[in-house]
C-alpha positions as CSV (number, residue, x, y, z in Angstrom):
1,M,139.4,152.3,55.6
2,L,139.3,148.2,55.2
3,T,136.7,146.4,57.3
4,G,136.7,142.7,57.7
5,C,134.0,140.2,57.1
6,P,132.2,139.5,60.3
7,Q,132.7,136.0,61.3
8,N,129.7,133.5,60.6
9,N,129.0,132.3,64.2
10,S,125.3,130.6,62.9
11,G,127.2,126.7,63.0
12,L,128.0,127.3,66.6
13,E,124.9,128.7,67.8
14,E,122.7,125.6,65.7
15,E,125.0,123.3,67.5
16,N,124.1,125.2,70.4
17,I,120.6,125.1,70.3
18,Q,120.2,121.0,69.0
19,L,122.0,120.9,72.5
20,K,119.8,122.9,74.7
21,K,117.1,120.9,73.4
22,Q,118.5,117.9,74.0
23,A,119.3,118.7,77.8
24,S,115.7,119.8,77.6
25,K,114.4,116.7,76.5
26,L,116.6,115.0,79.5
27,E,116.2,117.1,82.1
28,S,112.1,115.9,81.2
29,V,112.5,112.4,80.9
30,I,114.6,112.6,84.5
31,H,111.6,114.8,86.0
32,S,109.4,111.7,84.7
33,L,111.5,108.8,86.4
34,Q,112.0,110.8,89.6
35,E,108.0,110.8,89.9
36,G,107.6,107.4,88.8
37,N,110.2,106.5,91.8
38,K,108.1,108.4,94.0
39,V,104.8,106.5,93.0
40,M,106.7,103.6,93.4
41,Q,107.8,104.5,96.8
42,Q,104.2,105.4,98.3
43,Q,103.2,101.7,97.1
44,I,106.5,99.6,99.1
45,D,106.0,101.6,102.1
46,L,102.0,101.0,101.8
47,L,102.5,97.3,101.4
48,N,105.4,97.5,104.6
49,Q,103.3,99.4,106.8
50,E,102.2,95.5,108.9
51,S,105.7,93.9,107.8
52,R,108.1,96.5,109.2
53,K,110.4,93.8,110.4
54,T,111.0,91.4,107.6
55,A,110.9,94.8,105.2
56,E,113.6,96.7,106.8
57,S,115.9,96.1,104.5
58,Y,114.1,97.2,101.5
59,E,113.1,100.5,102.8
60,S,116.3,101.5,104.0
61,Q,118.1,100.8,100.1
62,L,114.2,102.6,98.8
63,R,115.4,106.0,101.6
64,D,118.9,105.6,100.1
65,A,118.1,105.4,96.3
66,E,115.5,108.3,96.6
67,T,117.9,110.4,98.5
68,T,121.0,109.6,95.4
69,H,118.4,111.2,93.2
70,Q,117.1,114.1,94.6
71,E,121.3,115.3,94.7
72,Q,121.8,114.0,91.3
73,L,119.1,115.6,90.0
74,R,119.3,118.8,92.1
75,D,122.9,118.6,90.0
76,A,121.8,118.1,86.5
77,Q,119.0,121.1,87.3
78,A,121.8,123.2,88.5
79,Q,123.9,122.1,85.6
80,M,121.3,122.9,83.1
81,A,121.0,126.6,84.1
82,E,124.5,127.1,83.3
83,L,124.2,125.4,79.7
84,A,123.1,129.4,77.7
85,N,125.9,130.4,79.3
86,S,128.8,128.0,78.4
87,P,128.0,126.6,75.2
88,K,131.3,125.4,74.9
89,K,130.6,122.9,77.6
90,D,127.4,121.8,76.2
91,G,128.6,118.9,74.6
92,A,130.4,117.2,78.1
93,R,126.9,118.3,80.5
94,I,124.7,116.3,78.0
95,K,127.4,113.0,78.4
96,T,126.7,113.7,82.5
97,L,122.9,114.2,82.0
98,E,122.9,111.2,80.3
99,Q,124.8,109.2,82.1
100,E,122.5,110.4,85.2
101,H,119.1,109.2,82.7
102,R,120.6,105.7,82.9
103,K,121.8,105.3,86.4
104,L,118.1,106.4,87.2
105,E,116.6,104.0,85.1
106,G,118.3,101.4,85.8
107,E,116.9,102.4,89.9
108,N,113.9,102.7,88.0
109,K,113.8,99.3,87.3
110,W,115.1,98.3,90.6
111,L,112.5,99.9,92.7
112,R,110.0,98.2,90.5
113,S,111.2,95.1,90.8
114,Q,111.1,95.8,95.0
115,R,107.8,96.3,94.4
116,D,106.9,93.9,93.0
117,Q,108.5,91.3,95.5
118,M,106.7,93.2,97.8
119,R,103.7,92.3,96.3
120,K,103.9,89.0,95.9
121,T,103.7,88.5,99.9
122,L,99.7,88.9,99.3
123,T,100.2,85.7,98.7
124,L,97.7,84.3,99.9
125,H,96.4,80.0,100.3
126,Q,92.3,80.1,100.8
127,I,92.1,76.8,102.7
128,G,88.4,76.8,104.3
129,G,86.2,79.9,104.8
130,Q,83.4,81.1,103.0
131,S,83.5,83.6,99.8
132,Q,81.4,86.1,98.3
133,E,81.1,88.9,95.4
134,L,80.0,91.8,96.5
135,P,78.6,94.3,94.0
136,F,80.6,97.1,95.5
137,P,84.2,98.6,94.0
138,F,87.2,97.6,95.9
139,S,88.4,101.0,97.2
140,S,85.1,100.9,99.0
141,A,85.4,97.6,100.7
142,S,89.4,98.7,101.8
143,E,87.6,101.3,103.4
144,I,85.0,100.0,105.0
145,I,86.9,97.0,106.9
146,E,88.1,98.6,109.7
147,G,85.1,100.2,111.1
148,A,83.0,97.0,110.3
149,L,85.6,94.7,112.7
150,T,85.8,97.3,115.2
151,K,81.7,97.5,115.3
152,N,82.2,94.3,116.1
153,G,84.6,94.1,118.6
154,Y,88.0,93.0,116.4
155,S,90.9,95.6,116.4
156,I,93.0,94.6,113.0
157,L,96.2,93.2,114.6
158,A,97.7,93.0,110.9
159,S,97.1,94.2,107.3
160,M,98.7,94.2,103.9
161,Q,97.3,96.1,101.0
162,T,98.1,97.0,96.8
163,D,95.5,98.2,94.5
164,Q,94.8,94.9,93.6
165,K,93.7,93.0,96.9
166,A,94.1,93.6,100.3
167,V,94.3,91.2,103.7
168,Y,94.1,91.6,107.3
169,I,94.0,89.6,110.6
170,T,92.4,90.4,113.4
171,D,92.8,90.3,117.4
172,R,91.9,87.2,118.9
173,K,88.6,88.3,121.1
174,T,87.6,86.5,123.7
175,S,84.0,86.6,125.3
176,L,83.5,84.9,129.0
177,P,80.2,82.4,129.7
178,P,77.6,84.7,131.1
179,S,77.1,81.5,133.2
180,L,77.2,77.8,133.8
181,E,74.6,76.9,131.2
182,L,76.1,79.0,128.5
183,S,79.6,78.9,126.8
184,G,81.3,81.7,126.0
185,F,84.0,82.0,123.0
186,R,87.4,83.2,121.2
187,N,87.9,83.9,117.8
188,Q,90.1,85.7,115.6
189,Y,89.3,86.6,112.0
190,L,91.4,86.2,108.7
191,L,90.0,88.1,105.4
192,S,91.2,89.5,102.6
193,I,89.1,91.4,99.7
194,E,90.3,91.3,95.6
195,K,89.7,93.6,92.7
196,G,87.0,91.4,90.6
197,P,85.3,92.4,87.5
198,S,82.5,94.9,86.6
199,D,83.8,96.8,89.6
200,H,83.2,94.2,92.2
201,T,84.6,92.8,95.1
202,T,85.4,89.4,96.2
203,I,85.4,88.7,100.0
204,W,86.8,85.8,101.9
205,V,86.8,85.1,105.6
206,R,87.7,82.4,107.6
207,A,86.7,82.5,111.4
208,E,89.3,80.5,113.7
209,F,86.7,80.1,116.2
210,E,86.4,78.0,119.8
211,K,84.3,77.7,122.8
212,L,85.5,78.7,125.7
213,S,83.5,77.0,129.0
214,K,82.9,78.6,132.6
215,N,85.8,77.1,133.6
216,G,88.4,78.2,131.4
217,Q,88.7,74.9,128.8
218,M,88.3,75.3,124.9
219,F,86.7,73.3,122.7
220,S,85.9,73.1,119.2
221,A,82.6,74.6,118.2
222,Q,81.0,72.7,114.9
223,Q,81.3,73.9,111.6
224,S,77.9,75.2,111.5
225,E,78.4,77.1,113.9
226,I,81.9,79.0,112.8
227,T,80.0,78.7,109.0
228,D,77.6,81.2,110.3
229,I,80.0,83.8,112.0
230,E,81.9,83.8,109.2
231,L,78.7,84.2,106.6
232,R,77.6,86.8,109.7
233,L,81.0,89.1,108.9
234,I,80.2,89.0,105.3
235,Q,77.4,90.8,105.7
236,E,77.8,93.0,108.5
237,I,80.7,94.1,105.3
238,H,78.2,94.1,102.6
239,Q,75.5,96.4,104.8
240,A,77.9,98.6,105.5
241,L,78.9,99.2,102.0
242,S,75.1,99.0,101.2
243,T,74.6,101.8,103.9
244,G,77.5,103.8,102.9
245,A,76.4,103.8,98.6
246,A,72.9,105.0,99.9
247,A,74.1,107.7,102.1
248,Q,76.4,108.8,99.0
249,A,73.3,108.9,96.5
250,K,71.3,110.7,98.9
251,N,73.8,113.7,98.7
252,F,74.0,113.4,94.9
């Protein structure tokens, strides 16, 4: 009886193994890009909280890009699951994943450009006002700002924030004159905090402060009065940070 030699499939098996390794590597890279895009999406959403009208087109494009990424990645993962059972089609599917990879990289660059563009909107011309360096980290200062303003009767009209800088504008607060002899006032704060060296934070405050007479007439306040209320807000924030730091240290 004659028996044939078994077919040598070692070359095909080795090629299949290499293709699977390439596919696995591409899936890992695509997943990393997806996670990076999610982080940048969150940052852009945060920056746009108080500027929805000017950023609507950006948000729409970002949502579309995110949806597209999700659909593409689901398709890629479905293809990856079939690779082991379809070795002859591995090459074509690897090419598809490579194209997807290049597309994701391009959209990743676009997302970065949108984030950078929105960060540029935080540029603030600091004319006048008072500035101090606080011996507290930026994250702590950003958490305490709203509470300090609310405590003094100011609600936040608008705010924008990145991981390096934050800008706040308060609603205008009016205090009526208590008597004919005393004046009331109307005031609005513009303030910013910025991450500084040695885990410190630089704070800048400018007050739009006017006096109010009993008959409702507005008149300018002296510069010394404006400086005083700007410094008082800085000291209020400094005190709140000190109290918070002391309480945290006590808990430890």
